N, C-alpha and C positions, 0 to 999 in steps of 0.2 A: 440706557432706556430713557425715552423722552417723557418728561413730566407733563401730565395732563392737568390743566387748570379747570376748575369748576367755575362757571360763570353764574352770577347772581341773576335770578329771575327778575325781570323788570319790576320795580316797585311802583306803587302809586305815587304820583307826584307829591302828595301831601304827607306821605309816610315819613316819620321822623327817625333819624339815626341817633339822636341825642335829644335832650330837653329842648334845645334851641336850634338845632340844625336839621333841615329836611333833606331827604334823599335827592329831591329835585335840585335844590340849591347846591348841594355838594357835587353834583355831576353836570350841572349846566355849563355850557360853553358855546359862545357864539361861533368860534372858529370850528368846533366840531359840527355844529349844525350846518354852517356854510359849506364845509368840505365833506359832509356826509360821513363823519367818523363816529362810530359807536363808542361812547364814553361810559359804557356800563362796566362796573367793577367786577373783578373775580372775587372769590371768597376771601383771599388774602388781603386784597385792597379794601374790601368792605370792613373787615376786622380792624384794619388800621384806621379807616375813616371813623368808625365808631369810637375807637380809643382816643384819637386826637380831638374829636368833637367833645367827648365827655371830659377829658383831662385838661384841655386847653380852651377850646372855643366857649364852652358853657361857663367856665370859670372867668374868662375875660368878660363875657356878657354880664355876668353877675357883678363883676368889678365896676363896669361902666354904668350899670343901672339903666340901660337904655338899649335901643336897637343896635344890632351888629350883624353884618353879613360878610360874605367873602367875595373877592373878585376872581379867585381861582382856588380850586381845591383839587379834586381828582383830575389828573390828566393821564389817560392811557398813553403808552409810549408813542403810538402813531400821532396822537394829538400833540404830545410834548415836542416831537420833532417838527410838526407843522408850524409851531410857534417859534421854533429856533432854539429850543432848550435841549439839554442833554438827557440821555436815558438814565443818568445817575441822580436825577432830580428826585427829591422826596415826594413830589407831586405824583410821580409814576407809581409810587407805592401806596397812594391814598393817605399819606402821612404828613402832608404839608397844607397849610392854609395861608392865603394872602388875605389878611383881615382888612375889612373896609367898614369903618364906623359910619353909622347913620346918626347916632346920638351926638350931641355937642357936649355931653357931660364930661368927657375926658379927651385929651389930645392924643395923637398917635405916640408922642414921646412918653406920655404917662402910661399908655398901654404897653409900650415896649419895656419900660422900666418895671411895671407890674409883673410881666412875664419873666423878665430877667431875674428879678429878686424873689418872686413868690412861687413860680411854677417850675415843674420839670420840663425839659425840652432837649431835643437833639441839636437843633439849629435855630437861631434867632437872627433875622436880618433886618437891619435898618435900611429900608429900600428907598434909595434916591433922596429927594428932599434936600435939606440943608443940615447944618450942625445943630439946629434947634428943634427940627421936626422932620421925621421921615414922611415921604409921600404915602406910604402904607407900611404895614408890618407883616413880614413873612415869618411864620413859626412852623417848625416841623418837630414831630415827636413819634418815634417808633418805640413800642413797648420794650423796655429793657435797654434802651439806648439813651442814656442821660449824659451825653458829652458836654452839653451846655456850650456849644460853639456859638460865639457872638460875632457877627460879621456886619459889614456895611457894603451896600451896592451903590455904585456911582458911575457917572460917565466921565471918562478922562478928557483931556484937552483935545483929543482927536475924535471925540464922540463915541468911543468904544465903551461898552459896558464892562465894568470891573467889579470884583468882589474881593474884599480884603478882611482879614481878622480885625476886629474893632473893639476898642475899649474907650468908652466915653468918659470914664470916671477915674 
């Protein structure tokens, strides 16, 4: 029997899914807009989006004490494939955020360390950058999935993207 997903009624752009994360910000995608892809979550994805927003995003926002946004949050499978990612991505489940700081109060390395040491997560990735500072921080968290996998994304000598298990310390 085929599973039927319930899709979420389009929310107002200003509607919040957590204290600091708006529905519009969580679903916004230039690629989706350009390619005409509907990046509206189903009920499962929205539940995950609310959970990761409350349990990670809002806590990081409080930690840095200043503005924080995301460069990528929900990516429905069609959008995820359009950007060259896999269907296994936590973004497809609405459970991953690529954090983009606006505030200068904390570095990305400090944000990464705060999440690693203080928060629950499924996956934490030091995205590109160098050994001192990632270019951004990817964090994923599905309720009940506290694997605390720490990884690093980088480009190898041939320019291919790679992700490895990572231990800075």
